[in-house]
C-alpha positions in Angstrom: -12.8 4.5 -10.1 -10.5 0.5 -10.4 -12.9 -3.0 -10.2 -11.5 -5.6 -8.1 -12.5 -9.4 -8.9 -11.3 -11.7 -5.9 -12.3 -15.5 -7.4 -12.3 -18.1 -4.7 -12.5 -21.6 -5.0 -15.5 -23.6 -3.9 -14.0 -25.4 -0.6 -15.1 -26.7 2.9 -13.6 -23.5 4.6 -16.1 -20.1 5.5 -13.2 -18.2 6.5 -11.5 -15.7 4.4 -7.7 -17.0 3.8 -4.9 -15.2 3.2 -1.3 -16.2 1.9 1.7 -14.6 3.7 3.9 -13.0 2.5 6.9 -15.2 1.9 9.0 -11.8 3.3 7.2 -11.3 6.4 6.0 -15.4 7.1 3.7 -16.4 9.5 6.0 -18.6 11.9 3.9 -21.8 12.7 4.8 -24.5 14.9 2.8 -27.6 14.8 4.3 -30.8 18.0 7.8 -28.7 17.6 8.0 -28.6 13.9 8.4 -25.6 11.7 5.4 -26.1 9.6 5.0 -23.4 6.9 2.3 -21.3 6.4 0.8 -22.2 2.1 -2.9 -19.5 3.7 -4.4 -19.0 6.8 -8.0 -17.8 8.1 -9.5 -17.0 11.3 -10.7 -21.0 11.7 -7.5 -22.5 10.2 -3.9 -22.5 8.5 -3.5 -24.8 5.3 -0.2 -25.9 5.8 2.2 -28.6 3.3 2.0 -32.6 3.4 3.7 -33.3 6.7 4.2 -35.9 9.1 0.7 -35.5 11.2 -1.0 -37.9 11.5 -4.8 -36.9 10.0 -7.4 -37.1 12.8 -5.4 -35.8 15.3 -4.8 -33.1 17.8 -1.3 -31.3 18.5 -0.2 -28.6 20.2 1.0 -25.4 17.8 1.9 -22.2 17.9 1.9 -19.4 15.7 3.3 -16.0 15.5 2.8 -13.5 13.0 3.4 -10.2 12.0 1.3 -7.9 13.1 1.2 -8.8 16.7 4.0 -9.2 19.6 2.7 -12.3 21.9 2.7 -15.3 20.0 -0.3 -17.6 20.1 -1.2 -21.1 21.5 -2.9 -23.9 21.3 -4.5 -27.1 20.0 -5.2 -28.3 15.5 -7.0 -30.9 14.6 -5.3 -31.9 11.4 -7.6 -32.7 8.4 -7.2 -33.5 4.8 -6.9 -30.9 2.3 -9.7 -32.2 -0.4 -7.4 -31.3 -3.2 -3.7 -32.5 -3.0 -2.6 -33.7 0.0 -1.5 -30.5 2.4 -3.9 -30.8 6.0 -5.4 -28.5 7.1 -5.0 -27.9 10.9 -8.3 -26.6 12.7 -7.6 -23.9 15.6 -9.5 -25.4 18.7 -11.1 -23.1 21.6 -8.5 -20.2 20.3 -9.4 -17.3 22.6 -11.2 -13.6 21.6 -8.0 -12.3 22.0 -6.5 -14.7 19.6 -9.4 -14.9 16.8 -8.9 -10.4 17.3 -5.1 -11.4 16.4 -6.2 -12.9 13.6 -8.6 -11.8 12.0 -6.2 -8.6 12.5 -3.3 -9.9 10.7 -5.6 -11.2 8.1 -7.5 -8.1 7.1 -4.0 -6.6 7.5 -2.6 -8.8 4.5 -5.7 -8.7 2.2 -5.7 -4.3 2.7 -2.0 -5.5 1.7 -2.4 -7.5 -1.2 -5.1 -5.2 -3.2 -2.7 -2.2 -2.5 0.4 -4.5 -4.7 -2.8 -5.6 -7.2 -3.6 -1.8 -7.9 -0.1 -1.1 -7.9 0.6 -3.3 -10.6 -2.4 -2.5 -12.9 
C-alpha cells in the first residue's frame, strides 16, 4: 500500500485548497478583469497581487472546468500574509454555488493524488 503525506503550511484559511490545472484552468474575473487563480477553496480564491484595493468588495465571475454553470457574486479582497498575493473571499454564495466549488476542489484533489501515485 502506498502512503501519501499531505503537508500544508498554517494559514488563517480553514478550507482545503487546490491549485488549478494549468491545462484546464478555472477562469476568474474580478471587477471585469481576468485574474489568474493560484489556489481555490470553498471559501476563497488566492490571486496574484492586482490593482484591487484591499478591504473592498468587488463583483466576480468564476467558470470551473467541472461545471457548465458559471458562478457570480461578490468577493471581499483581503491581503495574503506571505507575499503580497490577495485572498478573494466569497460572499453569500448559494448552496448550489458552494456545491459546484466543493465538487471542483474534490475532483482536483483526486487528480493531484493520482498524478502523485503515477510519478512515484
